[in-house]
Every structure is written in C-alpha cells, then in structure tokens.
C-alpha positions in Angstrom: 2.6 74.0 -105.7 3.5 77.5 -104.5 6.5 78.6 -102.5 4.4 79.1 -99.3 3.1 75.5 -99.3 6.5 74.2 -100.1 7.9 76.1 -97.0 5.1 74.7 -94.8 5.8 71.2 -96.0 9.5 71.6 -95.1 8.6 73.0 -91.7 5.9 70.5 -90.8 5.7 67.5 -93.1 2.1 66.5 -94.0 0.8 62.9 -93.6 1.7 60.5 -96.3 -1.9 59.9 -97.3 -4.0 63.0 -96.5 -7.7 62.5 -97.2 -8.9 64.6 -100.1 -12.1 66.5 -99.9 -14.6 67.5 -102.5 -14.6 71.2 -102.7 -17.6 71.7 -105.0 -20.3 71.0 -102.3 -18.3 73.2 -99.8 -18.2 76.1 -102.2 -21.9 75.6 -103.1 -22.8 75.6 -99.4 -20.7 78.7 -98.7 -22.0 80.4 -101.9 -18.5 81.3 -103.1 -15.3 79.9 -104.5 -12.6 79.5 -101.9 -8.9 80.5 -102.4 -7.0 77.9 -104.5 -3.9 78.1 -102.2 -6.0 77.2 -99.2 -7.6 74.3 -101.0 -4.1 73.1 -101.9 -3.1 73.4 -98.2 -6.0 71.3 -97.0 -5.6 68.8 -99.9 -2.0 68.4 -98.8 -2.6 68.1 -95.0 -6.2 67.1 -94.5 -7.8 67.4 -91.1 -5.5 68.0 -88.2 -3.5 70.6 -86.2 -0.2 72.4 -86.4 1.7 72.5 -83.1 -1.3 70.8 -81.5 -2.9 74.3 -81.6 -4.0 75.6 -85.0 -6.7 73.3 -86.4 -7.6 73.4 -90.1 -11.2 73.5 -91.1 -11.8 71.0 -93.9 -14.6 69.8 -96.2 -16.8 67.1 -94.9 -15.2 66.2 -91.6 -17.2 63.7 -89.6 -16.6 65.9 -86.5 -18.6 69.2 -87.1 -16.0 71.0 -85.1 -13.6 70.8 -88.0 -16.1 70.8 -91.0 -15.7 74.2 -92.7 -19.3 74.4 -93.8 -20.8 73.4 -90.4 -18.4 75.6 -88.5 -19.3 78.7 -90.6 -23.0 78.2 -90.5 -24.4 81.6 -89.3 -20.9 82.7 -88.0 -20.6 85.9 -90.0 -24.1 87.1 -89.1 -23.4 86.3 -85.4 -20.1 88.3 -85.5 -21.7 91.2 -87.3 -24.6 91.4 -84.8 -22.1 91.4 -81.9 -19.9 94.0 -83.5 -22.9 96.2 -84.3 -23.5 96.7 -80.6 -19.8 97.5 -79.8 -18.0 100.8 -80.0 -15.0 99.2 -81.7 -15.3 96.7 -84.6 -13.3 95.7 -87.6 -13.8 98.5 -90.2 -15.1 96.0 -92.8 -18.2 95.5 -90.6 -19.0 99.2 -90.4 -21.9 100.5 -92.4 -22.8 97.1 -93.9 -19.9 97.1 -96.4 -20.8 93.6 -97.5 -17.9 91.6 -96.0 -18.4 88.1 -94.7 -16.3 86.4 -92.1 -15.4 82.8 -93.1 -13.3 80.8 -90.7 -10.6 78.6 -92.3 -8.9 77.5 -89.1 -9.4 77.7 -85.4 -7.2 77.3 -82.3 -7.8 74.9 -79.4 -8.5 78.1 -77.4 -11.4 79.0 -79.6 -9.7 81.8 -81.5 -10.3 81.8 -85.3 -8.4 82.5 -88.5 -10.8 84.0 -91.0 -11.1 85.4 -94.5 -12.7 88.7 -95.0 -14.7 87.7 -98.0 -16.4 90.2 -100.3 -18.5 89.3 -103.3 -16.6 91.9 -105.5 -13.2 90.5 -104.7 -11.5 87.4 -106.1 -10.8 84.8 -103.4 -7.0 85.2 -103.9 -7.2 88.8 -102.6 -9.2 88.1 -99.4 -7.5 89.5 -96.3 -7.1 87.4 -93.2 -8.7 88.5 -89.9 -7.6 86.7 -86.7 -10.4 87.0 -84.1 -10.1 86.2 -80.4 -12.6 83.7 -78.9 -14.4 86.7 -77.5 -15.1 88.4 -80.8 -15.3 91.8 -79.1 -12.0 91.5 -77.4 -9.4 91.6 -80.2 -8.8 91.1 -83.9 -5.8 91.5 -86.2 -5.7 92.1 -90.0 -3.2 90.6 -92.4 -3.0 91.4 -96.1 -1.5 88.0 -97.0 -3.2 84.8 -98.1 -4.2 82.3 -95.5 -1.3 79.8 -96.0 1.2 82.7 -95.7 -0.4 83.8 -92.5 -0.2 80.3 -91.2 3.4 80.0 -92.2 4.2 83.3 -90.5 2.5 82.3 -87.3 4.5 79.0 -87.2 7.9 80.6 -88.0 7.4 83.6 -85.8 7.5 86.0 -88.7 4.0 87.1 -87.6 3.9 88.0 -84.0 0.2 87.8 -83.1 -1.3 88.7 -79.8 -4.2 86.3 -80.5 -2.9 83.2 -82.2 0.3 82.1 -80.4 1.4 78.6 -81.2 4.3 76.9 -79.3 7.0 77.0 -82.0 9.6 74.9 -80.1 8.7 71.9 -82.3 6.6 72.7 -85.3 4.6 69.6 -86.4 1.3 68.7 -88.1 -0.8 66.0 -86.4 -3.4 64.5 -88.7 -6.8 63.7 -87.2 -8.1 60.2 -88.1 
C-alpha cells in the first residue's frame, strides 16, 4: 500500500468489507491497463462517495452511473467533438494528439475527474484533468496520480474551482 492510500484511509476509513472488482474485463473493454494506485483505491473502498460528493467509478457496478466502463463508453469522443468546435480546449485535444479522456470519478453535480490517457505513456504517468459538467466551461490539469488528486481535494491541499467537496467532515459512504 502506498503513502497516499494510507493517508486516505486515515482521513476517511473505508468499509470493512469492500466488494472487489475484476479489473481484467474492465481493462479489456477500455483497451488499456489502468493505474495500479487507482485499482488499489477502488479495491480498498469499492463503490461509494467521499463527502457525499465525489463518487468513484468502479468495475461492474449494477448501476451504470458508477460503472467505469459504461460511464466512459463514447465519452472521450464526445468531449473531443465538443472541444473541436470551441476556441478554448485542453491542449491535449489540439491537433489530434492521441489523448483519451477516461473518467475515474464524478461529482454529484456532474463534474468529472479524468485521466488524460495516451497510448505511448505508462498509466502511472497519466495526468488528471478535472472537467466541469459543461465540458466547454472549465477544466483543470494536475500532474499527480488520481489518488493524490483525490487526497488533495479532500484535505484542501488542492483548491479546485470545479470539484469542491465539503471538507467539514470527510467520510466515505459505501453504496450497497
């Protein structure tokens, strides 16, 4: 277990028996390996929300709203098409640089926490892109792994203008 996950566990204890997911079909469906630290995060917490606000996307959730494969089906193409029509867009989507947007969590407001995945990069090096519910409205880049971004948002070390959890009582609520 890495230091970031240990810090998250101290901040917001996980459920005693989180459901474990099978990552092989997920990675097959998404056509890529996912970052090991994120798989460890999901294997520790399972389906649920931090602060009743940031909801993890997980393998094979019975509710498609939280299933990482179902949620991401066509998402990157949709965002690229919208950004293609805009004057401003994340630089990675300029000139078809080959980046793919893969959501790993979402907020109850419809904002998303995403990887900027590139086939030439190892998953551990993917950047995080926070995107507002209106993809043309706002986005923020972070050069740290997904669990570190999550920890920073929950502790206030990352001051996002998009993802703003209520940090008065940081908890994790598992979805049954």
